[in-house]
BALOBA-1460 file (C-alpha; in Angstrom, 3 decimals):
// residues 347
<rec num="1" residu="m" x="21.158" y="-38.241" z="-13.753"/>
<rec num="2" residu="g" x="17.765" y="-37.744" z="-15.457"/>
<rec num="3" residu="a" x="15.130" y="-39.494" z="-13.336"/>
<rec num="4" residu="v" x="15.103" y="-38.699" z="-9.625"/>
<rec num="5" residu="a" x="13.941" y="-41.459" z="-7.316"/>
<rec num="6" residu="a" x="14.077" y="-40.109" z="-3.791"/>
<rec num="7" residu="a" x="12.547" y="-37.008" z="-2.236"/>
<rec num="8" residu="p" x="13.396" y="-34.259" z="-2.036"/>
<rec num="9" residu="i" x="14.710" y="-33.075" z="-5.393"/>
<rec num="10" residu="r" x="17.957" y="-31.335" z="-4.434"/>
<rec num="11" residu="t" x="17.956" y="-27.975" z="-6.199"/>
<rec num="12" residu="a" x="20.334" y="-25.100" z="-6.919"/>
<rec num="13" residu="v" x="19.202" y="-21.707" z="-8.218"/>
<rec num="14" residu="v" x="21.756" y="-19.655" z="-10.137"/>
<rec num="15" residu="g" x="21.028" y="-15.955" z="-9.756"/>
<rec num="16" residu="f" x="18.960" y="-14.007" z="-7.235"/>
<rec num="17" residu="g" x="17.674" y="-11.100" z="-9.288"/>
<rec num="18" residu="v" x="14.011" y="-10.772" z="-10.218"/>
<rec num="19" residu="a" x="13.760" y="-14.272" z="-11.716"/>
<rec num="20" residu="g" x="15.496" y="-16.035" z="-8.858"/>
<rec num="21" residu="r" x="14.039" y="-13.999" z="-6.016"/>
<rec num="22" residu="v" x="10.453" y="-13.454" z="-7.198"/>
<rec num="23" residu="f" x="9.686" y="-16.604" z="-9.158"/>
<rec num="24" residu="h" x="11.877" y="-19.634" z="-8.658"/>
<rec num="25" residu="t" x="12.940" y="-19.678" z="-5.016"/>
<rec num="26" residu="p" x="9.444" y="-19.033" z="-3.569"/>
<rec num="27" residu="l" x="7.880" y="-21.739" z="-5.758"/>
<rec num="28" residu="i" x="10.600" y="-24.262" z="-4.959"/>
<rec num="29" residu="q" x="10.555" y="-23.486" z="-1.231"/>
<rec num="30" residu="a" x="6.776" y="-23.977" z="-1.107"/>
<rec num="31" residu="d" x="6.874" y="-27.403" z="-2.804"/>
<rec num="32" residu="a" x="7.636" y="-30.340" z="-0.509"/>
<rec num="33" residu="e" x="8.994" y="-32.320" z="-3.454"/>
<rec num="34" residu="y" x="12.064" y="-30.046" z="-3.521"/>
<rec num="35" residu="s" x="14.810" y="-28.874" z="-1.225"/>
<rec num="36" residu="l" x="16.399" y="-25.495" z="-1.897"/>
<rec num="37" residu="d" x="20.025" y="-26.452" z="-1.283"/>
<rec num="38" residu="v" x="22.211" y="-23.898" z="-3.075"/>
<rec num="39" residu="i" x="21.711" y="-20.316" z="-4.280"/>
<rec num="40" residu="v" x="24.359" y="-18.638" z="-6.391"/>
<rec num="41" residu="t" x="24.909" y="-14.912" z="-6.021"/>
<rec num="42" residu="a" x="28.026" y="-12.772" z="-5.672"/>
<rec num="43" residu="d" x="26.091" y="-9.646" z="-4.660"/>
<rec num="44" residu="p" x="26.447" y="-8.993" z="-0.890"/>
<rec num="45" residu="e" x="22.972" y="-7.465" z="-0.530"/>
<rec num="46" residu="r" x="21.334" y="-10.344" z="-2.377"/>
<rec num="47" residu="a" x="23.342" y="-12.859" z="-0.366"/>
<rec num="48" residu="a" x="22.120" y="-11.195" z="2.827"/>
<rec num="49" residu="a" x="18.530" y="-11.447" z="1.572"/>
<rec num="50" residu="v" x="19.053" y="-15.150" z="0.811"/>
<rec num="51" residu="g" x="20.338" y="-15.658" z="4.342"/>
<rec num="52" residu="r" x="17.190" y="-14.080" z="5.786"/>
<rec num="53" residu="l" x="14.710" y="-15.807" z="3.507"/>
<rec num="54" residu="y" x="16.334" y="-19.217" z="3.094"/>
<rec num="55" residu="p" x="18.650" y="-19.810" z="6.059"/>
<rec num="56" residu="h" x="19.049" y="-23.504" z="5.217"/>
<rec num="57" residu="a" x="20.325" y="-22.809" z="1.685"/>
<rec num="58" residu="r" x="24.033" y="-22.728" z="0.990"/>
<rec num="59" residu="i" x="25.153" y="-19.450" z="-0.612"/>
<rec num="60" residu="v" x="28.026" y="-19.618" z="-3.107"/>
<rec num="61" residu="p" x="29.369" y="-16.730" z="-5.202"/>
<rec num="62" residu="t" x="29.904" y="-18.401" z="-8.582"/>
<rec num="63" residu="p" x="28.415" y="-21.125" z="-10.779"/>
<rec num="64" residu="e" x="31.785" y="-22.888" z="-10.603"/>
<rec num="65" residu="d" x="31.371" y="-23.201" z="-6.842"/>
<rec num="66" residu="m" x="27.923" y="-24.643" z="-7.382"/>
<rec num="67" residu="f" x="29.086" y="-27.135" z="-10.002"/>
<rec num="68" residu="a" x="31.713" y="-28.333" z="-7.548"/>
<rec num="69" residu="l" x="28.742" y="-29.548" z="-5.496"/>
<rec num="70" residu="a" x="27.078" y="-31.312" z="-8.446"/>
<rec num="71" residu="g" x="27.211" y="-34.685" z="-6.733"/>
<rec num="72" residu="e" x="24.886" y="-33.324" z="-4.045"/>
<rec num="73" residu="l" x="22.325" y="-31.916" z="-6.513"/>
<rec num="74" residu="d" x="19.598" y="-33.160" z="-8.876"/>
<rec num="75" residu="l" x="18.384" y="-29.955" z="-10.521"/>
<rec num="76" residu="v" x="19.844" y="-26.600" z="-11.546"/>
<rec num="77" residu="v" x="17.626" y="-23.563" z="-12.229"/>
<rec num="78" residu="l" x="19.178" y="-20.868" z="-14.410"/>
<rec num="79" residu="a" x="17.679" y="-17.562" z="-13.273"/>
<rec num="80" residu="t" x="20.322" y="-15.557" z="-15.128"/>
<rec num="81" residu="p" x="20.396" y="-13.355" z="-18.252"/>
<rec num="82" residu="p" x="19.893" y="-15.302" z="-21.512"/>
<rec num="83" residu="v" x="23.422" y="-14.656" z="-22.761"/>
<rec num="84" residu="t" x="24.638" y="-17.039" z="-20.015"/>
<rec num="85" residu="h" x="22.198" y="-19.866" z="-20.652"/>
<rec num="86" residu="l" x="24.115" y="-21.816" z="-23.287"/>
<rec num="87" residu="e" x="27.334" y="-22.106" z="-21.292"/>
<rec num="88" residu="l" x="25.684" y="-22.680" z="-17.914"/>
<rec num="89" residu="g" x="23.157" y="-25.104" z="-19.351"/>
<rec num="90" residu="a" x="25.811" y="-27.100" z="-21.172"/>
<rec num="91" residu="t" x="27.957" y="-27.270" z="-18.035"/>
<rec num="92" residu="a" x="25.024" y="-28.447" z="-15.923"/>
<rec num="93" residu="i" x="24.165" y="-31.110" z="-18.488"/>
<rec num="94" residu="a" x="27.809" y="-32.236" z="-18.589"/>
<rec num="95" residu="h" x="27.588" y="-32.731" z="-14.821"/>
<rec num="96" residu="g" x="24.522" y="-34.933" z="-15.273"/>
<rec num="97" residu="l" x="22.114" y="-32.412" z="-13.785"/>
<rec num="98" residu="n" x="18.555" y="-31.722" z="-14.852"/>
<rec num="99" residu="v" x="18.020" y="-28.103" z="-15.917"/>
<rec num="100" residu="v" x="15.314" y="-25.434" z="-15.761"/>
<rec num="101" residu="v" x="16.126" y="-22.442" z="-17.954"/>
<rec num="102" residu="d" x="14.281" y="-19.205" z="-17.342"/>
<rec num="103" residu="k" x="12.988" y="-17.559" z="-20.487"/>
<rec num="104" residu="p" x="14.258" y="-16.196" z="-22.812"/>
<rec num="105" residu="f" x="15.542" y="-19.740" z="-23.373"/>
<rec num="106" residu="v" x="18.750" y="-18.837" z="-25.240"/>
<rec num="107" residu="t" x="19.913" y="-16.091" z="-27.586"/>
<rec num="108" residu="t" x="19.638" y="-18.118" z="-30.830"/>
<rec num="109" residu="v" x="17.775" y="-21.133" z="-32.154"/>
<rec num="110" residu="t" x="21.109" y="-22.817" z="-32.878"/>
<rec num="111" residu="h" x="22.123" y="-22.536" z="-29.231"/>
<rec num="112" residu="g" x="18.789" y="-23.978" z="-28.162"/>
<rec num="113" residu="e" x="19.138" y="-26.916" z="-30.495"/>
<rec num="114" residu="e" x="22.615" y="-27.548" z="-29.077"/>
<rec num="115" residu="l" x="21.295" y="-27.683" z="-25.513"/>
<rec num="116" residu="v" x="18.361" y="-29.926" z="-26.450"/>
<rec num="117" residu="s" x="20.733" y="-32.334" z="-28.199"/>
<rec num="118" residu="q" x="23.189" y="-32.332" z="-25.302"/>
<rec num="119" residu="a" x="20.430" y="-33.032" z="-22.769"/>
<rec num="120" residu="s" x="19.099" y="-35.887" z="-24.873"/>
<rec num="121" residu="d" x="22.556" y="-37.435" z="-25.240"/>
<rec num="122" residu="a" x="23.193" y="-37.099" z="-21.497"/>
<rec num="123" residu="g" x="19.818" y="-38.519" z="-20.519"/>
<rec num="124" residu="v" x="18.831" y="-35.514" z="-18.413"/>
<rec num="125" residu="q" x="15.696" y="-33.391" z="-18.421"/>
<rec num="126" residu="l" x="15.750" y="-29.862" z="-19.868"/>
<rec num="127" residu="t" x="12.780" y="-27.506" z="-19.632"/>
<rec num="128" residu="v" x="11.987" y="-23.789" z="-19.946"/>
<rec num="129" residu="f" x="10.096" y="-21.698" z="-17.390"/>
<rec num="130" residu="q" x="7.052" y="-20.486" z="-19.343"/>
<rec num="131" residu="n" x="5.157" y="-19.526" z="-16.206"/>
<rec num="132" residu="r" x="2.493" y="-17.492" z="-18.007"/>
<rec num="133" residu="r" x="0.853" y="-20.705" z="-19.151"/>
<rec num="134" residu="w" x="-0.507" y="-20.637" z="-15.596"/>
<rec num="135" residu="d" x="-1.726" y="-17.026" z="-15.467"/>
<rec num="136" residu="a" x="-5.280" y="-16.807" z="-14.128"/>
<rec num="137" residu="d" x="-6.541" y="-15.008" z="-17.247"/>
<rec num="138" residu="f" x="-4.868" y="-17.465" z="-19.606"/>
<rec num="139" residu="l" x="-6.330" y="-20.458" z="-17.755"/>
<rec num="140" residu="t" x="-9.748" y="-18.763" z="-17.860"/>
<rec num="141" residu="l" x="-9.544" y="-18.123" z="-21.593"/>
<rec num="142" residu="r" x="-8.379" y="-21.681" z="-22.203"/>
<rec num="143" residu="k" x="-11.430" y="-22.960" z="-20.301"/>
<rec num="144" residu="l" x="-13.765" y="-20.757" z="-22.372"/>
<rec num="145" residu="l" x="-12.233" y="-22.101" z="-25.578"/>
<rec num="146" residu="r" x="-12.663" y="-25.701" z="-24.418"/>
<rec num="147" residu="e" x="-16.314" y="-24.907" z="-23.711"/>
<rec num="148" residu="e" x="-16.641" y="-23.246" z="-27.164"/>
<rec num="149" residu="a" x="-18.142" y="-20.229" z="-25.408"/>
<rec num="150" residu="l" x="-16.977" y="-17.850" z="-28.160"/>
<rec num="151" residu="g" x="-17.821" y="-20.055" z="-31.126"/>
<rec num="152" residu="e" x="-15.206" y="-20.284" z="-33.845"/>
<rec num="153" residu="v" x="-12.424" y="-17.866" z="-32.874"/>
<rec num="154" residu="r" x="-11.381" y="-15.444" z="-35.589"/>
<rec num="155" residu="t" x="-8.919" y="-13.053" z="-33.944"/>
<rec num="156" residu="f" x="-6.886" y="-13.114" z="-30.747"/>
<rec num="157" residu="e" x="-5.312" y="-9.945" z="-29.362"/>
<rec num="158" residu="s" x="-2.913" y="-10.167" z="-26.445"/>
<rec num="159" residu="r" x="-0.906" y="-7.455" z="-24.704"/>
<rec num="160" residu="l" x="1.737" y="-7.175" z="-22.031"/>
<rec num="161" residu="e" x="2.041" y="-3.433" z="-21.533"/>
<rec num="162" residu="w" x="2.876" y="-1.088" z="-18.697"/>
<rec num="163" residu="w" x="4.213" y="2.396" z="-17.997"/>
<rec num="164" residu="r" x="7.846" y="2.211" z="-16.898"/>
<rec num="165" residu="p" x="9.723" y="4.842" z="-18.921"/>
<rec num="166" residu="e" x="12.684" y="4.701" z="-16.531"/>
<rec num="167" residu="g" x="13.256" y="1.050" z="-17.495"/>
<rec num="168" residu="f" x="13.770" y="-2.025" z="-15.323"/>
<rec num="169" residu="g" x="16.938" y="-0.874" z="-13.620"/>
<rec num="170" residu="n" x="18.773" y="-4.063" z="-14.548"/>
<rec num="171" residu="w" x="20.483" y="-5.808" z="-17.483"/>
<rec num="172" residu="r" x="17.314" y="-5.645" z="-19.590"/>
<rec num="173" residu="d" x="17.666" y="-1.894" z="-20.155"/>
<rec num="174" residu="s" x="20.987" y="-1.971" z="-22.008"/>
<rec num="175" residu="s" x="21.263" y="-5.519" z="-23.369"/>
<rec num="176" residu="t" x="21.706" y="-5.961" z="-27.093"/>
<rec num="177" residu="l" x="19.945" y="-8.283" z="-29.472"/>
<rec num="178" residu="a" x="23.044" y="-10.525" z="-29.579"/>
<rec num="179" residu="e" x="22.768" y="-10.841" z="-25.794"/>
<rec num="180" residu="g" x="19.157" y="-11.979" z="-26.007"/>
<rec num="181" residu="g" x="17.910" y="-8.556" z="-24.971"/>
<rec num="182" residu="g" x="14.801" y="-6.686" z="-25.966"/>
<rec num="183" residu="i" x="11.138" y="-6.861" z="-25.147"/>
<rec num="184" residu="l" x="10.402" y="-9.227" z="-28.048"/>
<rec num="185" residu="h" x="12.796" y="-11.797" z="-26.578"/>
<rec num="186" residu="d" x="11.589" y="-11.169" z="-23.039"/>
<rec num="187" residu="l" x="7.814" y="-10.852" z="-23.359"/>
<rec num="188" residu="g" x="7.417" y="-12.205" z="-26.878"/>
<rec num="189" residu="a" x="8.579" y="-15.555" z="-25.523"/>
<rec num="190" residu="h" x="5.436" y="-15.526" z="-23.352"/>
<rec num="191" residu="l" x="2.881" y="-14.077" z="-25.764"/>
<rec num="192" residu="i" x="3.916" y="-16.197" z="-28.744"/>
<rec num="193" residu="d" x="3.987" y="-19.317" z="-26.561"/>
<rec num="194" residu="q" x="0.493" y="-18.562" z="-25.245"/>
<rec num="195" residu="a" x="-0.869" y="-18.008" z="-28.758"/>
<rec num="196" residu="i" x="0.562" y="-21.309" z="-29.977"/>
<rec num="197" residu="q" x="-0.788" y="-23.132" z="-26.929"/>
<rec num="198" residu="l" x="-4.266" y="-21.787" z="-27.649"/>
<rec num="199" residu="f" x="-4.463" y="-21.921" z="-31.441"/>
<rec num="200" residu="g" x="-1.759" y="-24.270" z="-32.682"/>
<rec num="201" residu="p" x="1.219" y="-24.062" z="-35.029"/>
<rec num="202" residu="v" x="2.031" y="-20.870" z="-36.917"/>
<rec num="203" residu="a" x="1.976" y="-20.790" z="-40.715"/>
<rec num="204" residu="e" x="3.111" y="-17.200" z="-41.167"/>
<rec num="205" residu="s" x="4.507" y="-14.451" z="-38.932"/>
<rec num="206" residu="y" x="5.226" y="-10.746" z="-39.203"/>
<rec num="207" residu="g" x="6.525" y="-8.233" z="-36.712"/>
<rec num="208" residu="e" x="7.662" y="-4.707" z="-35.938"/>
<rec num="209" residu="t" x="10.162" y="-3.560" z="-33.314"/>
<rec num="210" residu="a" x="11.394" y="-0.205" z="-32.024"/>
<rec num="211" residu="n" x="13.806" y="1.089" z="-29.407"/>
<rec num="212" residu="h" x="12.561" y="4.130" z="-27.480"/>
<rec num="213" residu="g" x="14.911" y="3.678" z="-24.527"/>
<rec num="214" residu="p" x="17.950" y="5.699" z="-23.434"/>
<rec num="215" residu="y" x="20.450" y="3.178" z="-24.821"/>
<rec num="216" residu="p" x="20.693" y="3.536" z="-28.608"/>
<rec num="217" residu="d" x="22.571" y="0.250" z="-29.049"/>
<rec num="218" residu="a" x="20.147" y="-1.746" z="-26.918"/>
<rec num="219" residu="a" x="17.516" y="-4.071" z="-28.315"/>
<rec num="220" residu="d" x="13.836" y="-3.226" z="-28.771"/>
<rec num="221" residu="t" x="11.641" y="-1.679" z="-26.072"/>
<rec num="222" residu="e" x="8.413" y="-2.049" z="-28.058"/>
<rec num="223" residu="a" x="7.215" y="-4.808" z="-30.390"/>
<rec num="224" residu="f" x="4.198" y="-6.007" z="-32.352"/>
<rec num="225" residu="v" x="3.731" y="-9.518" z="-33.736"/>
<rec num="226" residu="s" x="1.095" y="-10.890" z="-36.088"/>
<rec num="227" residu="l" x="0.695" y="-14.653" z="-36.425"/>
<rec num="228" residu="r" x="-1.456" y="-16.612" z="-38.843"/>
<rec num="229" residu="h" x="-2.044" y="-20.008" z="-37.318"/>
<rec num="230" residu="e" x="-2.568" y="-23.114" z="-39.419"/>
<rec num="231" residu="s" x="-5.984" y="-23.274" z="-37.747"/>
<rec num="232" residu="g" x="-6.904" y="-20.002" z="-39.468"/>
<rec num="233" residu="v" x="-6.892" y="-17.857" z="-36.311"/>
<rec num="234" residu="r" x="-4.996" y="-14.569" z="-36.489"/>
<rec num="235" residu="s" x="-3.088" y="-13.590" z="-33.327"/>
<rec num="236" residu="r" x="-1.967" y="-10.000" z="-32.806"/>
<rec num="237" residu="l" x="0.458" y="-9.460" z="-29.947"/>
<rec num="238" residu="w" x="1.760" y="-6.231" z="-28.394"/>
<rec num="239" residu="m" x="4.652" y="-5.730" z="-25.948"/>
<rec num="240" residu="n" x="5.498" y="-2.302" z="-24.544"/>
<rec num="241" residu="g" x="7.127" y="-1.164" z="-21.317"/>
<rec num="242" residu="m" x="6.549" y="2.499" z="-22.121"/>
<rec num="243" residu="a" x="2.791" y="2.527" z="-22.653"/>
<rec num="244" residu="a" x="1.279" y="5.633" z="-21.044"/>
<rec num="245" residu="q" x="-2.135" y="4.015" z="-21.543"/>
<rec num="246" residu="v" x="-2.406" y="0.244" z="-21.774"/>
<rec num="247" residu="g" x="-4.779" y="-1.821" z="-23.867"/>
<rec num="248" residu="p" x="-6.744" y="-4.894" z="-22.772"/>
<rec num="249" residu="r" x="-4.746" y="-7.925" z="-21.716"/>
<rec num="250" residu="f" x="-6.909" y="-10.125" z="-23.952"/>
<rec num="251" residu="h" x="-9.437" y="-9.213" z="-26.647"/>
<rec num="252" residu="v" x="-10.752" y="-12.325" z="-28.397"/>
<rec num="253" residu="l" x="-13.453" y="-12.309" z="-31.066"/>
<rec num="254" residu="g" x="-15.402" y="-15.375" z="-32.120"/>
<rec num="255" residu="a" x="-18.429" y="-16.199" z="-34.222"/>
<rec num="256" residu="k" x="-20.736" y="-16.244" z="-31.150"/>
<rec num="257" residu="a" x="-19.141" y="-13.895" z="-28.643"/>
<rec num="258" residu="g" x="-16.081" y="-11.970" z="-27.600"/>
<rec num="259" residu="y" x="-13.989" y="-12.015" z="-24.442"/>
<rec num="260" residu="t" x="-12.149" y="-8.956" z="-23.123"/>
<rec num="261" residu="k" x="-9.914" y="-8.935" z="-20.058"/>
<rec num="262" residu="w" x="-8.089" y="-5.945" z="-18.568"/>
<rec num="263" residu="g" x="-5.181" y="-5.961" z="-16.148"/>
<rec num="264" residu="l" x="-2.203" y="-8.209" z="-15.506"/>
<rec num="265" residu="d" x="-2.068" y="-11.440" z="-13.544"/>
<rec num="266" residu="s" x="-1.531" y="-10.850" z="-9.815"/>
<rec num="267" residu="q" x="0.951" y="-13.635" z="-9.078"/>
<rec num="268" residu="e" x="4.169" y="-11.757" z="-9.892"/>
<rec num="269" residu="p" x="3.413" y="-8.671" z="-7.749"/>
<rec num="270" residu="d" x="2.143" y="-10.882" z="-4.938"/>
<rec num="271" residu="l" x="5.315" y="-12.991" z="-4.964"/>
<rec num="272" residu="a" x="7.450" y="-9.842" z="-5.176"/>
<rec num="273" residu="a" x="5.646" y="-8.520" z="-2.076"/>
<rec num="274" residu="g" x="6.513" y="-11.681" z="-0.166"/>
<rec num="275" residu="a" x="3.297" y="-13.686" z="-0.507"/>
<rec num="276" residu="s" x="3.630" y="-17.443" z="-0.274"/>
<rec num="277" residu="p" x="2.226" y="-19.673" z="-3.024"/>
<rec num="278" residu="t" x="0.575" y="-21.649" z="-0.216"/>
<rec num="279" residu="d" x="-1.519" y="-18.659" z="0.920"/>
<rec num="280" residu="p" x="-5.246" y="-19.358" z="0.313"/>
<rec num="281" residu="s" x="-5.591" y="-16.036" z="-1.529"/>
<rec num="282" residu="y" x="-2.617" y="-16.681" z="-3.836"/>
<rec num="283" residu="g" x="-3.596" y="-16.626" z="-7.510"/>
<rec num="284" residu="v" x="-7.204" y="-15.630" z="-6.756"/>
<rec num="285" residu="e" x="-8.575" y="-12.675" z="-8.740"/>
<rec num="286" residu="g" x="-11.476" y="-10.650" z="-7.383"/>
<rec num="287" residu="p" x="-14.630" y="-9.882" z="-9.393"/>
<rec num="288" residu="e" x="-13.320" y="-6.407" z="-10.219"/>
<rec num="289" residu="s" x="-10.637" y="-8.070" z="-12.382"/>
<rec num="290" residu="w" x="-12.803" y="-10.599" z="-14.217"/>
<rec num="291" residu="g" x="-13.070" y="-10.489" z="-17.991"/>
<rec num="292" residu="l" x="-16.307" y="-9.975" z="-19.894"/>
<rec num="293" residu="l" x="-17.857" y="-12.563" z="-22.217"/>
<rec num="294" residu="g" x="-20.617" y="-11.788" z="-24.721"/>
<rec num="295" residu="v" x="-21.552" y="-9.150" z="-27.264"/>
<rec num="296" residu="d" x="-21.847" y="-5.374" z="-26.894"/>
<rec num="297" residu="g" x="-24.866" y="-4.593" z="-24.751"/>
<rec num="298" residu="s" x="-25.029" y="-8.106" z="-23.333"/>
<rec num="299" residu="s" x="-21.927" y="-9.369" z="-21.587"/>
<rec num="300" residu="t" x="-21.226" y="-11.346" z="-18.418"/>
<rec num="301" residu="a" x="-18.253" y="-11.289" z="-16.062"/>
<rec num="302" residu="v" x="-16.486" y="-14.642" z="-16.100"/>
<rec num="303" residu="p" x="-15.053" y="-15.834" z="-12.767"/>
<rec num="304" residu="a" x="-11.304" y="-16.215" z="-13.146"/>
<rec num="305" residu="e" x="-9.585" y="-19.545" z="-12.759"/>
<rec num="306" residu="k" x="-7.015" y="-19.625" z="-9.961"/>
<rec num="307" residu="g" x="-3.544" y="-18.601" z="-11.125"/>
<rec num="308" residu="d" x="-1.121" y="-21.450" z="-10.640"/>
<rec num="309" residu="y" x="2.589" y="-20.787" z="-11.220"/>
<rec num="310" residu="p" x="3.391" y="-23.569" z="-8.702"/>
<rec num="311" residu="r" x="1.976" y="-26.022" z="-11.246"/>
<rec num="312" residu="f" x="5.201" y="-25.745" z="-13.263"/>
<rec num="313" residu="y" x="7.249" y="-27.245" z="-10.458"/>
<rec num="314" residu="t" x="4.530" y="-29.771" z="-9.549"/>
<rec num="315" residu="e" x="4.584" y="-31.134" z="-13.093"/>
<rec num="316" residu="l" x="8.382" y="-30.998" z="-13.235"/>
<rec num="317" residu="a" x="8.671" y="-33.097" z="-10.068"/>
<rec num="318" residu="a" x="6.343" y="-35.704" z="-11.551"/>
<rec num="319" residu="s" x="8.361" y="-35.745" z="-14.767"/>
<rec num="320" residu="l" x="11.682" y="-36.081" z="-12.945"/>
<rec num="321" residu="r" x="10.227" y="-39.110" z="-11.170"/>
<rec num="322" residu="g" x="9.104" y="-40.636" z="-14.454"/>
<rec num="323" residu="n" x="5.419" y="-39.956" z="-13.866"/>
<rec num="324" residu="g" x="4.518" y="-37.519" z="-16.621"/>
<rec num="325" residu="p" x="5.721" y="-35.163" z="-19.341"/>
<rec num="326" residu="l" x="7.769" y="-32.048" z="-18.747"/>
<rec num="327" residu="p" x="5.684" y="-28.950" z="-17.987"/>
<rec num="328" residu="v" x="7.256" y="-27.274" z="-21.046"/>
<rec num="329" residu="q" x="9.011" y="-29.120" z="-23.829"/>
<rec num="330" residu="p" x="12.167" y="-27.269" z="-24.941"/>
<rec num="331" residu="a" x="11.067" y="-27.772" z="-28.552"/>
<rec num="332" residu="e" x="8.071" y="-25.552" z="-27.768"/>
<rec num="333" residu="a" x="10.350" y="-22.770" z="-26.562"/>
<rec num="334" residu="l" x="12.363" y="-23.174" z="-29.754"/>
<rec num="335" residu="e" x="9.243" y="-22.712" z="-31.886"/>
<rec num="336" residu="a" x="8.638" y="-19.320" z="-30.300"/>
<rec num="337" residu="l" x="12.316" y="-18.424" z="-30.633"/>
<rec num="338" residu="k" x="12.260" y="-19.269" z="-34.352"/>
<rec num="339" residu="i" x="9.445" y="-16.750" z="-34.826"/>
<rec num="340" residu="i" x="11.317" y="-14.128" z="-32.793"/>
<rec num="341" residu="e" x="14.503" y="-14.704" z="-34.807"/>
<rec num="342" residu="n" x="12.603" y="-14.396" z="-38.062"/>
<rec num="343" residu="i" x="10.990" y="-11.121" z="-36.989"/>
<rec num="344" residu="h" x="14.306" y="-9.644" z="-35.903"/>
<rec num="345" residu="a" x="15.827" y="-10.618" z="-39.239"/>
<rec num="346" residu="f" x="13.303" y="-8.546" z="-41.157"/>
<rec num="347" residu="a" x="11.985" y="-5.911" z="-38.726"/>
C-alpha cells in the first residue's frame, strides 16, 4: 500500500495497555488526518474502556481478526510487547499495510533488519514510535544547542528515574532479555536515541545492568550507559525504576555554560489522566519546571519549548502522503538497538 492518497488514514491499534491507551489512541484520535477504525484487545475491561472512549472504533479480540479487515485499513500501530513485534509487523507488511512499532522496536537487531527489508520489498512505510524526541525538555535543549548557548559541549548526562519499587504491574516486571524486557531495552531505547539525535553517531559504548526486582530470571531493572560520540561528546545515561532519590533529567556541561533540568516531561501523565493533545495547556511546562542555563552563581531559567508528541503522527501523515520523511527512520532505532545488544553481551 505504501503511500496513502485520501483522508483519513484508516488506522488500527493493536493492544490497549499503557502504550495503546495513553499514547497512540489519544494522538490518533486528535489528528484529523487519521480515523481510529479498529482497536485490538481481548481484555473485557479494556474493551469496555475502548467502547466508552472511542465508540466509533471497531473492537476485535485478536490480531487475526484485525488482519481480516486489512482491505479497509492503511496503517497498523503495534502497541504490544516487543516479543510480538516481529511476527505482527511481518504479517502487517505482508498485507500491504504501513506500520508503526512502539519501542522497544524488536528483541534483536537481526529481527529489526528483517522487518526493514520486508517493508522495503513490499513498498510500505515502517517507523518506530520514539516519542521522547518531542519531550519539552529535549526540544528546549536542542534549541539551546542550535543557538550554541553552552559553547562546545563536553559532557551530556541524561536520566529517566523514578521510585516504583513495586514495579509496573504488567509484562515489563517479569519479561526476560530474550523477550525484549528490561529497563535498558525500554528506556535505553529513548535515552540512546536522544543522545544520538543531539550529538551524532557513537564511536564507542559501555554499559552496566542490574536486576533488583522480585523476578530473578527477569531482565535488568537498572542500567547505566556511557557513549563516546564521534563528535567527541561523552554521553552518560541512567535508567532506574527503583530510585529513592532521582537525579536531574539533564545535566549538560559546555565550554561556556551548563544546563540542568529536573523533572520528567508532563505529556505522559497528562495523557494518562485523560487530557487531550488539543488542550491549550497540553505540553506546556510552568516556570517552576524550567531548566537553568549558566554557571554556578549566575544562571537563568530557560522557558521550555512546548512538548509535542502529536508531531510524530503529523509527520507520519505527511510521509504517508509522499510529502516528507518518516518521523523516525527504522535504521535509527536499529542503531540504538545495536548499542543495547552490545551492552547486554558484555554487561
